[in-house]
C-alpha positions as CSV (number, residue, x, y, z in Angstrom):
1,M,172.1,-15.3,22.9
2,N,171.6,-18.4,24.9
3,R,172.9,-21.9,24.8
4,G,169.5,-23.4,23.6
5,C,167.9,-26.7,24.2
6,C,166.3,-29.5,22.2
7,N,162.4,-29.3,22.6
8,G,162.6,-29.1,26.4
9,E,164.6,-32.4,26.7
10,C,167.4,-30.5,28.7
11,T,165.2,-28.2,30.7
12,E,163.3,-30.6,32.9
13,D,165.8,-30.8,35.7
14,L,167.4,-27.2,35.1
15,T,164.4,-25.1,35.9
16,D,165.4,-22.5,38.6
17,N,163.7,-19.6,40.2
18,K,166.6,-17.4,39.0
19,N,165.7,-15.5,35.8
20,K,169.4,-15.4,34.8
21,V,169.6,-19.2,34.5
22,S,166.1,-19.9,32.8
23,A,166.9,-17.3,30.2
24,Y,169.4,-19.6,28.8
25,F,166.8,-22.2,28.0
26,S,164.2,-20.1,26.5
27,S,165.0,-20.9,22.8
28,C,165.3,-24.3,21.2
29,N,166.4,-23.4,17.5
30,K,169.1,-20.8,17.4
31,L,172.2,-23.4,17.7
32,D,170.5,-26.3,16.2
33,E,171.5,-27.9,13.0
34,Y,168.8,-29.5,11.1
35,D,169.3,-33.3,11.2
36,W,167.8,-34.4,7.9
37,L,168.9,-38.0,8.5
38,R,166.8,-38.2,11.7
39,D,164.0,-40.6,10.4
40,I,166.6,-42.7,8.2
41,P,168.0,-45.7,9.8
42,E,171.8,-45.5,10.4
43,S,173.8,-46.8,7.6
44,G,177.4,-46.8,6.2
45,R,180.3,-46.2,8.6
46,E,179.6,-45.2,12.1
47,T,181.6,-42.5,14.0
48,D,182.3,-42.0,17.6
49,I,182.4,-38.1,17.0
50,V,179.6,-36.0,18.3
51,E,178.9,-32.2,17.8
52,I,178.6,-30.2,21.1
53,R,177.2,-26.6,21.3
54,F,178.0,-23.9,24.0
55,K,177.0,-20.4,24.4
56,N,176.4,-18.0,21.4
57,T,177.5,-19.7,18.3
58,R,180.3,-21.6,19.7
59,K,180.4,-25.3,18.6
60,A,182.9,-28.0,18.6
61,F,183.5,-31.6,17.8
62,F,184.4,-34.1,20.5
63,R,185.2,-37.9,20.4
64,N,183.0,-40.1,22.4
65,V,185.8,-42.4,23.8
66,N,183.7,-44.0,26.6
67,E,181.0,-45.2,24.1
68,L,178.1,-43.4,25.8
69,R,174.7,-43.7,24.3
70,L,174.3,-40.0,23.4
71,K,171.4,-38.2,21.7
72,R,170.6,-34.8,20.7
73,G,169.9,-32.7,23.8
74,D,171.9,-34.7,26.2
75,I,174.0,-32.5,28.4
76,V,177.7,-33.7,28.8
77,A,181.0,-32.9,30.5
78,V,183.7,-32.5,27.9
79,E,187.5,-31.9,27.9
80,A,188.7,-28.4,28.2
81,S,191.9,-26.5,28.7
82,P,192.1,-26.6,31.7
83,G,189.4,-28.6,33.5
84,H,186.1,-29.5,31.9
85,D,183.3,-27.7,30.1
86,I,179.6,-28.5,29.9
87,G,177.8,-28.5,26.6
88,V,174.8,-29.8,24.9
89,V,174.9,-32.4,22.1
90,S,173.7,-31.0,18.8
91,L,174.5,-33.8,16.3
92,T,175.3,-37.5,16.4
93,G,175.6,-40.2,13.7
94,N,176.6,-40.0,10.1
95,L,175.6,-36.3,9.7
96,V,178.7,-35.4,11.8
97,L,180.9,-36.8,9.1
98,L,179.4,-34.4,6.7
99,Q,180.0,-31.5,9.2
100,L,183.6,-32.6,9.7
101,K,184.0,-32.5,5.8
102,K,182.3,-29.0,5.6
103,Y,184.7,-27.5,8.1
104,G,187.8,-29.3,6.7
105,I,188.5,-31.4,10.0
106,G,189.8,-34.8,9.5
107,E,188.3,-37.6,11.5
108,S,191.6,-38.7,12.9
109,S,192.6,-35.4,14.1
110,E,194.3,-35.0,17.4
111,D,192.7,-31.8,18.0
112,I,189.3,-33.5,18.6
113,K,188.8,-33.6,22.4
114,K,187.0,-36.2,24.5
115,V,183.6,-36.5,26.0
116,Y,184.1,-37.3,29.6
117,R,180.5,-38.2,30.7
118,K,177.0,-37.3,30.9
119,A,176.7,-34.3,33.1
120,K,175.9,-35.4,36.9
121,A,173.8,-33.2,39.3
122,V,177.0,-31.8,40.8
123,D,178.0,-30.8,37.3
124,L,174.7,-29.0,36.5
125,E,174.8,-27.3,39.9
126,K,178.3,-25.7,39.2
127,W,177.2,-24.8,35.6
128,K,174.2,-23.0,36.8
129,E,176.3,-21.0,39.3
130,A,178.7,-20.1,36.6
131,I,175.7,-18.8,34.3
132,V,174.6,-16.7,37.2
133,L,177.9,-14.9,37.5
134,E,178.3,-14.1,33.7
135,E,176.2,-10.9,33.7
136,D,177.8,-9.3,36.7
137,T,181.2,-10.3,35.4
138,M,180.5,-8.6,32.1
139,L,179.5,-5.3,33.8
140,K,182.3,-5.1,36.0
141,S,184.9,-6.0,33.1
142,R,183.4,-3.2,31.2
143,K,184.2,-0.7,34.0
144,I,187.9,-2.1,34.1
145,A,188.1,-1.7,30.2
146,E,186.8,1.8,30.6
147,R,189.3,2.7,33.3
148,L,192.1,1.5,31.1
149,N,191.0,3.8,28.2
150,L,190.6,0.8,25.8
151,G,188.9,1.2,22.6
152,M,186.8,-1.9,22.9
153,K,183.5,-3.0,24.1
154,I,183.0,-6.2,26.1
155,G,179.6,-7.7,24.8
156,D,179.3,-11.0,26.7
157,V,181.1,-13.3,28.9
158,E,181.0,-17.2,28.9
159,Y,182.1,-19.1,31.9
160,Q,183.4,-22.5,31.5
161,G,181.3,-25.4,33.1
162,D,183.7,-25.8,36.1
163,K,184.1,-22.1,36.7
164,T,187.8,-22.1,36.2
165,K,187.9,-20.2,33.0
166,A,185.9,-17.5,31.3
167,I,185.8,-16.1,27.6
168,F,185.4,-12.5,27.1
169,Y,183.8,-11.5,23.8
170,Y,184.6,-8.1,22.7
171,I,184.1,-5.8,19.6
172,A,186.6,-3.3,18.5
173,S,187.3,-1.2,15.3
174,E,191.2,-1.3,15.8
175,R,193.7,-3.3,17.2
176,V,193.8,-3.3,21.1
177,D,196.6,-4.1,23.4
178,F,194.7,-5.8,26.4
179,R,197.7,-7.4,28.1
180,Q,197.1,-5.1,31.2
181,L,193.2,-5.8,31.0
182,I,193.9,-9.6,31.3
183,K,196.0,-9.0,34.4
184,D,193.4,-6.8,35.9
185,L,190.5,-9.2,35.1
186,A,192.5,-12.3,36.4
187,E,193.1,-10.6,39.5
188,A,189.6,-9.3,39.9
189,F,187.7,-12.7,39.2
190,R,190.4,-15.1,40.1
191,I,189.9,-17.2,37.0
192,R,191.7,-17.9,33.6
193,I,191.0,-15.2,31.0
194,E,190.4,-15.9,27.3
195,M,189.8,-12.9,25.0
196,K,187.8,-13.5,21.9
197,Q,187.0,-10.9,19.3
198,I,183.7,-10.9,17.5
199,G,182.4,-8.8,14.5
200,A,179.6,-6.4,14.2
201,R,177.2,-9.0,12.9
202,Q,177.7,-11.3,15.9
203,E,177.2,-8.3,18.1
204,A,174.0,-7.4,16.4
205,G,172.9,-11.1,16.7
206,R,173.6,-11.1,20.4
207,I,171.6,-8.0,21.3
208,G,168.7,-8.6,18.6
209,G,166.3,-6.0,17.1
210,I,163.8,-5.5,14.4
211,G,165.0,-5.2,10.8
212,S,163.6,-2.9,8.1
213,C,161.5,-5.7,6.8
214,G,159.6,-5.6,10.1
215,R,160.7,-9.0,11.4
216,E,163.2,-9.9,14.1
217,L,166.7,-10.0,12.9
218,C,167.8,-13.1,11.2
219,C,171.2,-13.1,13.0
220,A,169.2,-13.2,16.3
221,T,166.8,-15.9,15.4
222,W,168.4,-18.6,13.2
223,I,171.7,-17.7,11.5
224,T,174.6,-19.4,13.1
225,N,177.3,-19.1,10.5
226,F,178.0,-15.7,9.1
227,V,178.9,-15.6,5.4
228,S,180.5,-12.6,3.9
229,V,178.4,-10.3,2.0
230,T,179.6,-8.2,-0.9
231,T,178.0,-5.5,-3.2
232,A,178.3,-8.2,-6.0
233,A,175.2,-9.8,-4.6
234,A,173.2,-6.5,-5.0
235,R,174.5,-5.9,-8.5
236,Y,173.4,-9.5,-9.6
237,Q,169.9,-8.7,-8.3
238,E,169.7,-5.4,-10.0
239,V,169.5,-3.6,-6.4
240,S,170.2,0.0,-6.3
241,L,173.6,0.4,-4.4
242,N,172.3,2.8,-1.8
243,P,174.4,2.3,1.4
244,Q,171.6,3.4,3.5
245,K,169.2,0.8,2.3
246,L,171.7,-2.1,1.8
247,A,173.2,-1.7,5.4
248,G,171.6,-3.6,8.4
249,Q,171.5,-2.5,12.1
250,C,175.3,-3.7,12.4
251,G,176.2,-1.2,9.9
252,K,177.4,-4.1,7.6
253,L,175.6,-5.2,4.4
254,K,172.4,-7.1,5.1
255,C,172.7,-10.9,5.3
256,C,169.5,-11.3,3.3
257,L,171.3,-10.0,0.1
258,N,172.6,-13.6,-0.1
259,Y,169.4,-15.5,0.1
260,E,168.3,-15.2,-3.6
261,V,171.6,-14.6,-5.4
262,G,171.7,-18.3,-6.4
263,A,168.3,-18.0,-8.1
264,Y,169.2,-14.8,-10.1
265,L,172.6,-16.4,-11.2
266,D,170.7,-19.4,-12.4
267,A,168.3,-17.4,-14.2
268,Q,171.0,-15.4,-16.1
269,K,173.0,-18.4,-17.2
270,N,171.9,-18.2,-20.8
271,F,171.9,-14.4,-20.9
272,P,174.1,-12.6,-23.5
273,N,176.9,-10.2,-22.5
274,R,175.5,-6.8,-21.6
275,N,178.4,-5.1,-22.9
276,I,177.8,-6.2,-26.3
277,Q,176.2,-3.3,-28.4
278,L,173.3,-4.3,-31.0
279,K,174.0,-2.8,-34.3
280,L,171.2,-1.9,-36.5
281,R,171.1,-0.6,-40.1
282,N,170.9,2.9,-39.2
283,A,171.7,3.0,-35.5
284,T,173.4,1.3,-32.5
285,A,171.5,0.0,-29.4
286,Y,173.0,0.2,-25.9
287,F,172.1,-1.9,-22.9
288,Q,170.3,-0.1,-20.1
289,K,168.7,-2.4,-17.7
290,T,167.3,-6.1,-17.2
291,D,164.1,-7.9,-16.3
292,I,165.7,-11.0,-15.3
293,Y,162.8,-13.3,-14.5
294,R,160.7,-12.1,-17.6
295,G,164.0,-12.7,-19.7
296,I,164.1,-9.1,-21.1
297,Y,166.8,-6.6,-22.0
298,W,166.1,-3.0,-22.3
299,Y,168.0,-0.9,-24.9
300,S,168.2,2.7,-26.0
301,Q,169.9,4.3,-28.8
302,D,171.6,6.8,-26.6
303,K,174.5,5.5,-24.7
304,D,174.4,8.0,-21.7
305,T,170.7,8.3,-21.1
306,A,167.8,5.8,-20.7
307,M,165.5,7.5,-23.2
308,N,163.0,5.7,-25.4
309,L,163.7,2.3,-24.1
310,T,162.9,-0.9,-26.2
311,P,162.3,-4.1,-24.4
312,V,163.9,-7.0,-26.2
313,P,163.7,-10.7,-25.2
314,V,167.0,-12.6,-24.6
315,E,166.3,-14.8,-27.5
316,R,166.1,-11.9,-29.9
317,V,169.3,-10.4,-28.5
318,H,171.1,-13.6,-29.2
319,E,169.7,-13.6,-32.7
320,I,170.9,-10.1,-33.4
321,I,174.4,-10.8,-32.1
322,E,174.6,-13.7,-34.5
323,M,173.3,-11.4,-37.3
324,N,176.0,-8.9,-36.5
325,K,178.8,-11.6,-36.5
326,K,177.8,-12.1,-40.0
327,N,177.7,-8.6,-40.9
328,K,173.9,-8.4,-41.1
329,F,172.0,-5.6,-39.5
330,P,168.2,-5.6,-38.9
331,D,166.1,-2.6,-39.4
332,M,164.7,-2.6,-35.9
333,L,165.2,-4.3,-32.6
334,M,161.7,-5.7,-32.6
335,E,158.6,-5.5,-34.8
336,I,155.8,-3.6,-33.2
337,E,153.7,-6.6,-33.1
338,D,156.4,-8.6,-31.4
339,L,157.1,-6.1,-28.6
340,P,156.5,-7.6,-24.9
341,R,153.4,-6.3,-23.5
342,E,153.2,-4.8,-20.1
343,R,151.7,-7.0,-17.4
344,K,148.3,-5.9,-16.2
345,N,147.9,-5.5,-12.5
346,E,145.9,-8.4,-10.9
347,Y,145.1,-6.2,-7.9
348,N,143.9,-2.5,-8.0
349,D,144.4,-0.1,-5.4
350,V,141.1,1.5,-4.6
351,I,141.9,3.4,-1.5
352,G,140.9,7.0,-2.0
353,Q,138.8,6.5,-5.0
354,D,135.4,6.7,-3.1
355,S,134.3,9.8,-1.3
356,L,133.8,9.5,2.3
357,T,130.4,11.2,2.0
358,R,129.2,8.9,-0.8
359,F,126.4,7.6,1.4
360,E,125.1,10.9,2.5
361,G,122.2,11.9,0.3
362,K,121.7,15.6,-0.9
363,K,119.4,17.5,1.3
364,K,116.1,18.5,-0.3
365,S,114.9,21.8,-0.2
366,K,111.9,22.4,2.2
367,K,110.4,25.0,0.0
368,K,109.9,22.5,-2.8
369,K,108.0,20.2,-0.4
370,K,105.9,22.9,0.7
371,K,104.9,23.7,-3.0
372,K,104.0,20.0,-3.5
373,F,101.9,19.9,-0.4
374,R,99.9,23.0,-1.7
375,K,99.3,21.7,-5.1
376,N,97.9,18.4,-3.7
377,N,95.8,20.0,-1.0
378,P,94.2,23.3,-2.3
379,K,92.1,25.3,0.1
């Protein structure tokens, strides 16, 4: 993870020969919110609150009490506890009001801290020094935690901009008593210590990797806010509940299961209840499966096995349900001529249909050639 930047605006004066520093400015999109009001003139009530981003997915709102002319990408010094921190402006203007409403934060809240100033050269120099210290601090802290036999893993360290405090991000499956660890860390690094637990999703996003789809992990590229994923999302999409296929590299359900749930729910708004049995004149039809986007239910006359399935459009299912309410029972689910036809494949797989030796002609016998030559050239 990195702190990101805005289209190179914040990297002009921060380039350094040290790879540890330049790595923090190699990405511009991870922590950005899309400002869809960017090209629209400011209208409505103005606000002095801005959104500031820091390392990993940490963001916070700050009040611009000094009426600084701030824009996206500006590096600023903000109030911290204690001292000050350095962050990058990610949102300004009316869009901040929508973000405050989204997170349930009042505009007049006393918890909103202040923006002190735009970062000076001294602030940036100290910030770069803090960034360089983070990796070594993380490795040393892991050794200290291992020595104390704590069931936790320290995944990342974030120094405050003035180097007086550090946040240690850790992952643990059980509750950990790290009081002794805090004492040892404070003694080793001479700074204030804050421990912050992260989940398996955040850890996977920090490390990165390639997903089963062949693309880089969404959590490592663009996801900043993790939404809980449940097996209900898989059920709505008629996905097989196979833990090995549904789990991502973090061991949790894949975040992409949430991407199309809304479309599936919209498509099923007018679908009848699947638990309703369709009563025919001489049999009863039981629901087996759904083709959501074609609007088809599949029924069989055996409740326990999916044998001899019959596709029935949703409109016909509604019709039969209304007939059953009136004690009317059709002879068949569908007339033969009304049955939905299977789609024809637009693309054919021709791999393996042709022989590898199809261009090689058969060898003609030399004896036949000699006979022809003798007939045409008698002695």
